[in-house]
C-alpha positions as a Markdown table, in Angstrom:
| # | Residue | x | y | z |
|---|---|---|---|---|
| 1 | Met | -9.4 | -23.3 | -4.2 |
| 2 | Lys | -6.1 | -25.0 | -5.2 |
| 3 | Arg | -5.1 | -22.0 | -7.4 |
| 4 | Gln | -6.6 | -19.2 | -5.7 |
| 5 | Leu | -4.5 | -20.1 | -2.8 |
| 6 | Leu | -1.5 | -20.0 | -5.1 |
| 7 | Ser | -2.4 | -16.8 | -6.4 |
| 8 | Ile | -2.5 | -15.2 | -3.0 |
| 9 | Leu | 0.7 | -17.1 | -1.6 |
| 10 | Gly | 2.5 | -15.9 | -4.2 |
| 11 | Val | 1.5 | -12.6 | -3.6 |
| 12 | Leu | 3.2 | -13.4 | -0.4 |
| 13 | Leu | 0.3 | -14.7 | -7.3 |
| 14 | Leu | 4.1 | -1.7 | -18.2 |
| 15 | Ala | 3.9 | 1.6 | -17.2 |
| 16 | Gly | 5.4 | 3.7 | -14.8 |
| 17 | Cys | 2.4 | 6.3 | -14.7 |
| 18 | Ala | 0.1 | 7.3 | -11.9 |
| 19 | Thr | -3.4 | 5.9 | -12.4 |
| 20 | Gln | -7.0 | 7.1 | -11.2 |
| 21 | Gly | -8.7 | 4.8 | -9.2 |
| 22 | Gly | -7.0 | 1.5 | -8.1 |
| 23 | Gly | -7.1 | 3.0 | -4.1 |
| 24 | Gly | -5.1 | 6.1 | -5.3 |
| 25 | Val | -1.6 | 5.2 | -6.3 |
| 26 | Ser | 1.0 | 7.5 | -5.9 |
| 27 | Thr | 4.0 | 8.8 | -8.0 |
| 28 | Glu | 7.0 | 6.9 | -7.8 |
| 29 | Ser | 8.9 | 9.3 | -5.7 |
| 30 | Asn | 6.8 | 7.6 | -3.5 |
| 31 | Ile | 9.3 | 4.5 | -2.7 |
| 32 | Gln | 9.5 | 3.2 | 0.9 |
| 33 | Arg | 10.8 | -0.1 | 3.1 |
| 34 | Pro | 7.9 | -2.3 | 3.9 |
| 35 | Val | 6.5 | -1.0 | 7.2 |
| 36 | Ser | 6.3 | -5.1 | 8.1 |
| 37 | Glu | 9.8 | -4.7 | 8.4 |
| 38 | Leu | 10.8 | -1.4 | 10.0 |
| 39 | Pro | 11.0 | -1.2 | 13.7 |
| 40 | Ala | 8.0 | 0.0 | 15.7 |
| 41 | Thr | 7.9 | 3.9 | 16.9 |
| 42 | Asn | 5.9 | 3.5 | 19.4 |
| 43 | Glu | 4.1 | 0.6 | 21.6 |
| 44 | Arg | 0.6 | 0.6 | 20.1 |
| 45 | Gln | 2.7 | 0.0 | 16.9 |
| 46 | Ala | 5.0 | -2.8 | 18.8 |
| 47 | Gly | 1.7 | -4.2 | 19.7 |
| 48 | Ala | -0.3 | -3.8 | 16.5 |
| 49 | Lys | 2.9 | -5.5 | 14.4 |
| 50 | Ile | 3.3 | -8.7 | 17.1 |
| 51 | His | -0.4 | -9.2 | 16.3 |
| 52 | Val | 0.3 | -8.9 | 12.3 |
| 53 | Asp | 3.1 | -11.2 | 12.6 |
| 54 | Leu | 1.2 | -13.7 | 14.0 |
| 55 | Gly | -1.9 | -13.6 | 11.8 |
| 56 | Thr | 0.3 | -13.3 | 8.8 |
| 57 | Ala | 1.9 | -17.0 | 10.4 |
| 58 | Tyr | -1.6 | -17.8 | 10.8 |
| 59 | Phe | -2.9 | -17.0 | 7.2 |
| 60 | Lys | 0.2 | -19.0 | 5.6 |
| 61 | Ala | -0.8 | -22.3 | 8.0 |
| 62 | Gly | -4.5 | -21.5 | 6.6 |
| 63 | Arg | -5.9 | -20.6 | 9.8 |
| 64 | Phe | -7.8 | -17.9 | 8.7 |
| 65 | Gly | -10.2 | -17.4 | 11.3 |
| 66 | Val | -7.2 | -16.6 | 13.7 |
| 67 | Ala | -5.8 | -14.9 | 11.2 |
| 68 | Leu | -9.1 | -12.5 | 10.9 |
| 69 | Asp | -9.4 | -12.5 | 15.4 |
| 70 | Glu | -5.4 | -11.5 | 15.0 |
| 71 | Ala | -5.9 | -8.8 | 12.7 |
| 72 | Arg | -8.6 | -7.6 | 14.7 |
| 73 | Val | -6.4 | -7.3 | 17.9 |
| 74 | Ala | -3.8 | -5.7 | 15.8 |
| 75 | Gln | -6.3 | -2.9 | 14.5 |
| 76 | Ala | -7.1 | -2.6 | 18.3 |
| 77 | Phe | -3.4 | -1.2 | 18.8 |
| 78 | Asp | -2.8 | 0.9 | 16.6 |
| 79 | Pro | -5.6 | 1.7 | 13.8 |
| 80 | Ala | -3.5 | 3.6 | 11.2 |
| 81 | Tyr | -0.8 | 0.6 | 11.0 |
| 82 | Ala | -1.1 | -0.1 | 7.3 |
| 83 | Pro | -0.2 | -4.0 | 7.5 |
| 84 | Val | -3.1 | -4.7 | 9.6 |
| 85 | Tyr | -5.1 | -4.0 | 6.6 |
| 86 | His | -2.4 | -5.5 | 4.2 |
| 87 | Leu | -3.6 | -8.7 | 6.3 |
| 88 | Phe | -7.5 | -8.4 | 6.8 |
| 89 | Gly | -7.2 | -7.8 | 2.5 |
| 90 | Gln | -5.3 | -11.0 | 1.9 |
| 91 | Ile | -7.4 | -13.3 | 4.2 |
| 92 | Tyr | -10.8 | -11.9 | 2.4 |
| 93 | Met | -9.0 | -12.3 | -0.8 |
| 94 | Tyr | -9.1 | -16.2 | -0.1 |
| 95 | Leu | -12.2 | -16.1 | 1.3 |
| 96 | Asp | -13.8 | -14.6 | -1.7 |
| 97 | Asp | -14.7 | -11.6 | -0.2 |
| 98 | Lys | -14.1 | -8.7 | -2.6 |
| 99 | Leu | -16.1 | -5.9 | -1.3 |
| 100 | Ala | -13.9 | -6.4 | 2.1 |
| 101 | Ala | -10.5 | -7.2 | 0.3 |
| 102 | Arg | -10.8 | -3.9 | -2.0 |
| 103 | Glu | -11.9 | -1.8 | 1.1 |
| 104 | Asn | -8.9 | -3.3 | 3.5 |
| 105 | Leu | -6.5 | -3.4 | 0.3 |
| 106 | Glu | -7.2 | 0.2 | -0.6 |
| 107 | Arg | -6.9 | 1.8 | 3.0 |
| 108 | Ala | -3.8 | -0.3 | 3.4 |
| 109 | Ala | -2.3 | 1.4 | 0.3 |
| 110 | Asn | -3.2 | 5.3 | 1.1 |
| 111 | Leu | -1.7 | 4.6 | 4.6 |
| 112 | Ala | 1.8 | 3.5 | 2.9 |
| 113 | Pro | 1.4 | 4.3 | -1.0 |
| 114 | Gly | 4.8 | 3.0 | -1.6 |
| 115 | Asp | 5.2 | 0.0 | 0.3 |
| 116 | Pro | 6.3 | -3.0 | -1.7 |
| 117 | Glu | 4.3 | -5.7 | -0.4 |
| 118 | Ile | 0.7 | -3.9 | -0.2 |
| 119 | Asn | 1.3 | -3.0 | -3.7 |
| 120 | Asn | 2.1 | -6.1 | -5.0 |
| 121 | Thr | -1.3 | -7.6 | -3.2 |
| 122 | Tyr | -3.2 | -5.2 | -4.6 |
| 123 | Gly | -1.6 | -5.0 | -7.9 |
| 124 | Trp | -2.8 | -8.9 | -8.4 |
| 125 | Phe | -6.0 | -8.1 | -6.6 |
| 126 | Leu | -6.6 | -5.4 | -9.4 |
| 127 | Cys | -5.7 | -8.1 | -12.3 |
| 128 | Ala | -8.0 | -10.8 | -10.5 |
| 129 | Ser | -10.9 | -8.4 | -10.6 |
| 130 | Gly | -10.6 | -7.3 | -13.7 |
| 131 | Glu | -8.5 | -4.4 | -13.5 |
| 132 | Glu | -6.2 | -5.2 | -15.5 |
| 133 | Gln | -3.8 | -2.4 | -16.3 |
| 134 | Ala | -4.4 | -0.4 | -13.2 |
| 135 | Gly | -2.5 | -4.0 | -11.6 |
| 136 | Ile | 0.2 | -3.9 | -13.6 |
| 137 | Glu | 1.1 | 0.2 | -13.2 |
| 138 | Arg | 0.7 | -1.0 | -9.6 |
| 139 | Leu | 3.3 | -3.9 | -10.0 |
| 140 | Val | 6.0 | -2.0 | -11.9 |
| 141 | Arg | 5.8 | -0.1 | -9.2 |
| 142 | Val | 6.9 | -3.2 | -7.0 |
| 143 | Val | 9.5 | -4.0 | -9.5 |
| 144 | Arg | 11.3 | -0.6 | -9.7 |
| 145 | Asn | 11.6 | -0.4 | -5.5 |
| 146 | Pro | 14.9 | -1.3 | -4.4 |
| 147 | Tyr | 13.7 | -2.5 | -1.0 |
| 148 | Tyr | 11.5 | -5.0 | -2.4 |
| 149 | Arg | 13.7 | -8.5 | -1.8 |
| 150 | Thr | 11.4 | -10.5 | -3.8 |
| 151 | Pro | 10.8 | -9.3 | -7.1 |
| 152 | Thr | 9.7 | -12.6 | -9.0 |
| 153 | Arg | 6.5 | -12.0 | -6.9 |
| 154 | Pro | 5.3 | -9.3 | -9.1 |
| 155 | Tyr | 7.3 | -10.2 | -12.4 |
| 156 | Thr | 4.8 | -13.5 | -12.0 |
| 157 | Asn | 1.5 | -11.5 | -10.9 |
| 158 | Ala | 2.4 | -9.2 | -13.8 |
| 159 | Gly | 2.7 | -12.3 | -16.2 |
| 160 | Leu | -0.5 | -13.7 | -15.0 |
| 161 | Cys | -2.3 | -10.6 | -15.5 |
| 162 | Tyr | -1.2 | -10.2 | -19.0 |
| 163 | Leu | -2.5 | -13.5 | -19.6 |
| 164 | Arg | -5.7 | -12.3 | -19.0 |
| 165 | Leu | -5.3 | -9.4 | -21.5 |
| 166 | Lys | -4.7 | -12.2 | -23.6 |
| 167 | Asp | -1.0 | -10.8 | -24.4 |
| 168 | Asp | 1.3 | -13.6 | -24.7 |
| 169 | Gln | 4.3 | -11.8 | -25.9 |
| 170 | Ala | 4.1 | -9.4 | -22.7 |
| 171 | Ala | 3.1 | -12.6 | -20.7 |
| 172 | Glu | 6.4 | -14.7 | -21.8 |
| 173 | Arg | 8.2 | -11.4 | -20.9 |
| 174 | Gln | 7.5 | -11.0 | -17.6 |
| 175 | Phe | 7.3 | -14.5 | -16.5 |
| 176 | Leu | 11.2 | -14.8 | -18.2 |
| 177 | Leu | 12.4 | -11.8 | -15.7 |
| 178 | Ala | 10.8 | -13.7 | -12.5 |
| 179 | Val | 12.5 | -16.7 | -13.6 |
| 180 | Gln | 15.5 | -15.0 | -13.8 |
| 181 | Thr | 15.6 | -13.4 | -10.6 |
| 182 | Asp | 14.4 | -16.5 | -9.1 |
| 183 | Pro | 15.0 | -19.4 | -11.3 |
| 184 | Ser | 12.8 | -22.0 | -8.4 |
| 185 | Asn | 9.7 | -20.2 | -9.6 |
| 186 | Thr | 7.7 | -22.7 | -10.6 |
| 187 | Leu | 4.8 | -21.4 | -11.6 |
| 188 | Ala | 6.7 | -19.0 | -13.7 |
| 189 | Leu | 8.2 | -22.1 | -15.3 |
| 190 | Tyr | 5.2 | -23.6 | -15.8 |
| 191 | His | 3.4 | -20.8 | -17.8 |
| 192 | Leu | 6.4 | -20.5 | -19.9 |
| 193 | Ala | 6.5 | -24.2 | -21.0 |
| 194 | Ser | 2.8 | -23.3 | -21.6 |
| 195 | Leu | 3.2 | -20.7 | -23.9 |
| 196 | Ala | 6.3 | -22.5 | -25.7 |
| 197 | Tyr | 4.1 | -25.2 | -26.1 |
| 198 | Gln | 1.0 | -22.7 | -27.5 |
| 199 | Arg | 3.5 | -21.0 | -30.3 |
| 200 | Gly | 4.6 | -24.4 | -31.3 |
| 201 | Ala | 8.1 | -24.2 | -29.5 |
| 202 | Tyr | 7.7 | -27.7 | -28.2 |
| 203 | Asp | 11.9 | -28.1 | -26.8 |
| 204 | Val | 11.8 | -25.3 | -25.5 |
| 205 | Ala | 8.4 | -25.8 | -23.5 |
| 206 | Asn | 9.8 | -29.4 | -23.0 |
| 207 | Gly | 13.5 | -27.7 | -21.4 |
| 208 | Tyr | 11.0 | -25.3 | -19.1 |
| 209 | Leu | 8.8 | -28.4 | -18.3 |
| 210 | Gln | 11.7 | -30.4 | -17.5 |
| 211 | Asn | 13.3 | -27.3 | -15.2 |
| 212 | Leu | 9.9 | -28.0 | -13.3 |
| 213 | Gln | 10.0 | -31.7 | -12.5 |
| 214 | Gln | 12.9 | -31.3 | -10.8 |
| 215 | Gln | 11.3 | -28.9 | -8.2 |
| 216 | Ala | 8.0 | -29.2 | -7.9 |
| 217 | Val | 5.7 | -32.4 | -7.2 |
| 218 | Pro | 3.2 | -33.2 | -10.1 |
| 219 | Thr | -0.1 | -31.4 | -10.7 |
| 220 | Ala | -2.7 | -32.6 | -13.1 |
| 221 | Glu | -1.7 | -28.9 | -15.0 |
| 222 | Ser | 2.0 | -29.5 | -15.5 |
| 223 | Leu | 1.2 | -33.6 | -16.3 |
| 224 | Leu | -1.4 | -33.1 | -18.9 |
| 225 | Leu | 1.3 | -30.0 | -20.3 |
| 226 | Gly | 4.1 | -32.7 | -20.1 |
| 227 | Ala | 1.9 | -35.3 | -21.6 |
| 228 | Arg | 1.0 | -32.9 | -24.8 |
| 229 | Ile | 5.1 | -32.3 | -25.1 |
| 230 | Ala | 5.7 | -35.5 | -25.4 |
| 231 | Arg | 3.4 | -36.2 | -27.8 |
| 232 | Lys | 4.0 | -33.6 | -30.5 |
| 233 | Leu | 7.8 | -34.4 | -30.1 |
| 234 | Gly | 6.7 | -38.0 | -30.9 |
| 235 | Asn | 8.3 | -39.8 | -27.4 |
| 236 | Gln | 5.5 | -42.0 | -26.7 |
| 237 | Glu | 7.4 | -43.4 | -23.7 |
| 238 | Asn | 7.5 | -40.0 | -21.6 |
| 239 | Glu | 3.6 | -39.6 | -23.1 |
| 240 | Ala | 2.7 | -42.8 | -21.6 |
| 241 | Ser | 4.7 | -41.7 | -18.2 |
| 242 | Phe | 2.7 | -38.5 | -17.5 |
| 243 | Ala | -0.4 | -40.1 | -18.8 |
| 244 | Thr | 0.0 | -43.0 | -16.4 |
| 245 | Gln | 0.7 | -40.6 | -13.7 |
| 246 | Leu | -2.1 | -38.2 | -14.4 |
| 247 | Arg | -4.5 | -41.0 | -14.2 |
| 248 | Ser | -3.3 | -42.6 | -10.8 |
| 249 | Arg | -2.3 | -39.4 | -9.0 |
| 250 | Phe | -5.6 | -37.2 | -10.2 |
| 251 | Pro | -7.9 | -39.6 | -11.9 |
| 252 | Thr | -11.1 | -37.2 | -11.3 |
| 253 | Ser | -9.5 | -34.3 | -12.2 |
| 254 | Lys | -10.5 | -32.8 | -15.6 |
| 255 | Glu | -7.4 | -32.6 | -16.8 |
| 256 | Tyr | -7.5 | -36.5 | -16.8 |
| 257 | Glu | -11.0 | -36.3 | -18.9 |
| 258 | Ile | -9.1 | -33.8 | -21.5 |
| 259 | Tyr | -6.4 | -36.1 | -21.9 |
| 260 | Ser | -8.4 | -38.8 | -22.0 |
| 261 | Lys | -10.6 | -37.2 | -24.8 |
| 262 | Glu | -7.6 | -35.8 | -27.0 |
| 263 | Lys | -6.0 | -39.7 | -26.9 |
| 264 | Ser | -9.4 | -41.4 | -28.3 |
| 265 | Arg | -9.6 | -39.0 | -31.1 |
């Protein structure tokens, strides 16, 4: 559940051609500003915008029922306001209602085909739903949209999508772009460390991990990776430190179980 939430908040986690299916992606000439950032054009839209903003705040705070209520009020004000369905889609993604999430994200994308916020969320949804190529194509449009202020998000989502396709080289390129755009992107840093470890570049992996440690609270995943990297580098003191933290912080985690089995071999 924690990983699912991180993916969704990341959303708020390549070809440039149009694709069939996946909500009718428009041509790249249809690049626009995020609708949520535009001023309302009439009273109905103003009311919808207020409640979408409230619903988004409740969603980020984990109050999903209240967020749904706000989205419904916003829809009543203006049923043609695309951010309403974007909010519905994000909430239903977290609630694991894939059908409702798809319906709402597709409707949002049809109402605002060039909106980068909507396309980032929908692109990740498609990736997570087994439609990786369609998702990547949509995420590329987000990166190329000059109005989108946080390209580190679609880069990261594209990297995760390539991991699902088992294309580690393409994934690493996307994570590197994500970190170049935002050096504090801890999710991208973790995956760069993990990919470097997997290909045997242990010093490189350690560098990424140290950067990650300076910016993020340790997770079970990062502590296990740290212990593995330290072991490969022959640094017993660091390995013991990571293992102690893993045992004390996450004693019932699958990562601690994995580490214990590896250590006993």
